[in-house]
C-alpha positions, -999 to 999 in steps of 0.1 A, spaced: -214 332 -486 -211 305 -460 -176 300 -448 -162 272 -430 -135 280 -405 -108 251 -398 -77 250 -378 -54 226 -359 -63 210 -326 -28 222 -312 -39 256 -316 -51 254 -280 -88 268 -288 -109 246 -265 -127 216 -279 -162 230 -263 -157 263 -282 -147 246 -315 -178 223 -314 -202 250 -303 -192 273 -331 -189 248 -357 -150 253 -363 -133 224 -380 -103 211 -365 -74 188 -377 -61 166 -348 -24 153 -345 -20 118 -333 -2 108 -303 13 72 -301 12 61 -264 20 27 -255 17 16 -290 -17 29 -293 -28 59 -314 -50 88 -299 -63 117 -316 -53 146 -294 -87 163 -285 -114 137 -292 -96 105 -278 -76 117 -247 -85 128 -213 -63 159 -211 -59 159 -172 -52 123 -171 -27 124 -199 -8 153 -182 -5 138 -149 8 107 -166 37 122 -186 64 115 -157 55 77 -158 51 71 -197 79 50 -210 85 52 -237 78 87 -239 47 96 -263 55 106 -299 33 126 -324 26 127 -360 4 151 -381 -33 147 -390 -42 114 -410 -49 123 -444 -83 106 -444 -92 128 -414 -83 161 -431 -104 149 -461 -133 140 -440 -132 174 -422 -132 192 -456 -161 168 -468 -181 175 -439 -182 212 -446 -193 202 -481 -222 181 -467 -231 210 -442 -236 233 -471 -205 257 -468 -195 275 -499 -160 279 -489 -134 267 -463 -108 289 -448 -80 266 -431 -54 285 -407 -26 262 -406 4 260 -382 38 270 -392 58 242 -411 89 249 -388 72 226 -364 50 203 -384 41 192 -418 5 193 -412 -3 220 -436 10 197 -463 -16 172 -455 -43 198 -455 -32 211 -490 -33 175 -504 -69 170 -488 -78 204 -505 -63 193 -538 -87 162 -540 -118 183 -533 -109 215 -554 -136 207 -579 -163 205 -549 -156 236 -529 -131 265 -528 -106 259 -499 -81 286 -487 -49 272 -470 -36 302 -449 -4 299 -434 -5 315 -400 35 310 -397 29 305 -360 17 279 -336 2 274 -302 -15 305 -285 -6 328 -313 -23 305 -338 -53 301 -314 -56 339 -311 -57 342 -348 -84 315 -352 -104 332 -325 -102 366 -343 -109 350 -376 -140 337 -360 -149 371 -348 -143 385 -382 -165 360 -399 -194 370 -374 -189 405 -388 -195 391 -423 -161 395 -435 -150 374 -466 -121 348 -467 -99 374 -486 -107 403 -461 -99 378 -431 -66 368 -446 -55 403 -453 -64 413 -417 -43 382 -404 -14 393 -425 -12 424 -406 -21 410 -373 5 381 -370 32 409 -368 15 421 -335 6 388 -317 33 377 -293 33 345 -272 57 337 -242 54 311 -215 73 292 -189 76 254 -178 89 239 -146 89 203 -156 125 195 -164 121 160 -168 98 165 -198 125 185 -215 149 157 -209 124 131 -223 116 152 -255 153 158 -261 149 196 -259 175 196 -234 203 169 -231 205 152 -197 241 149 -198 249 181 -211 263 212 -194 229 229 -199 210 199 -188 231 196 -156 228 234 -147 190 234 -153 185 203 -134 207 213 -103 192 247 -101 158 237 -107 155 265 -134 123 276 -152 129 274 -189 112 301 -211 99 298 -247 83 321 -271 70 321 -306 85 341 -334 76 344 -371 112 335 -379 115 303 -358 82 291 -345 81 281 -309 117 282 -296 136 285 -262 145 319 -249 163 313 -217 156 301 -183 149 316 -148 157 307 -113 122 311 -100 86 320 -109 93 354 -98 124 359 -121 106 343 -150 75 365 -145 100 396 -144 116 383 -179 84 375 -196 69 409 -187 99 428 -200 96 408 -232 61 416 -236 66 454 -230 95 453 -255 73 436 -283 39 453 -278 24 488 -279 16 505 -247 -13 525 -265 -29 495 -281 -60 476 -263 -52 439 -261 -67 406 -254 -51 379 -234 -51 340 -243 -37 324 -214 -31 286 -217 -19 262 -191 -11 224 -183 -29 220 -150 -16 253 -136 -46 277 -136 -33 294 -105 0 307 -120 -19 316 -153 -40 340 -133 -10 355 -116 8 360 -149 -24 375 -164 -25 400 -136 11 411 -141 4 417 -178 -26 439 -169 -3 461 -149 17 470 -180 -8 467 -210 -43 476 -216 -63 445 -214 -99 441 -225 -106 404 -220 -88 375 -208 -94 338 -222 -82 308 -200 -76 278 -221 -60 245 -214 -30 235 -235 -34 209 -261 -22 174 -254 5 179 -280 18 212 -265 16 197 -231 36 168 -241 64 193 -251 60 217 -224 51 194 -195 27 196 -165 23 231 -151 36 249 -181 18 281 -188 18 308 -219 5 340 -224 -7 352 -258 -12 390 -262 -33 402 -294 -48 434 -303 -86 436 -297 -107 433 -329 -128 463 -335 -165 457 -333 
């Protein structure tokens, strides 16, 4: 059984890896200066992130174009796959999974397409995609992979920090004239966000410095993960690799880490988090 793995571009899995391993991806669309760009294949990530402060109006996003989703699934048919396993992001942050379902419906007589709701996004979804790829390499079926992910999603955790307050104002996540906005701006605080199955990617709080943000994030990782479990780390940053490495080193002090993957954030995530944002995703190691 030849299975095609498909995920969302916003899951943070690097484009080079997706292309090398023939993993399909559905790209969100960004509207910048009245022009549409697919997030991975039509944007220069570094140039885009560095331009965020100057873009006015601020870019907006929409889910994958229906015809793009159909084309990704059709390509799998043309390439001789027997099944498609699509790992979709939580509907709490996007309706992209609905587009995937509609695309799958139009092709249901031609190929079996499994639409799997990861219930998460960003690094957590990326870790699940990477793990699903490993399981495919082991010869697991779609059903076996989905069952594995059902258990795994309870054990994956993502938490990160941003320092770009201006981005939070532009996105409306923090109101410029609000008490919170004034406090965050005056004190140059570092907002923290994490991913939960209940709410998706949401604000967790804020710290006065990188040091205190690290302390808060490490404490939360300790609370939500098992000290006896071996983990892999998936670090993602918006042009802030230096802090990503520092953050990873701190996690290694409190948890057993096998491998560390350093990824760039997707443009869609960087749009919300801003330049210099960093997230860490900790996920149990897949047994070989």
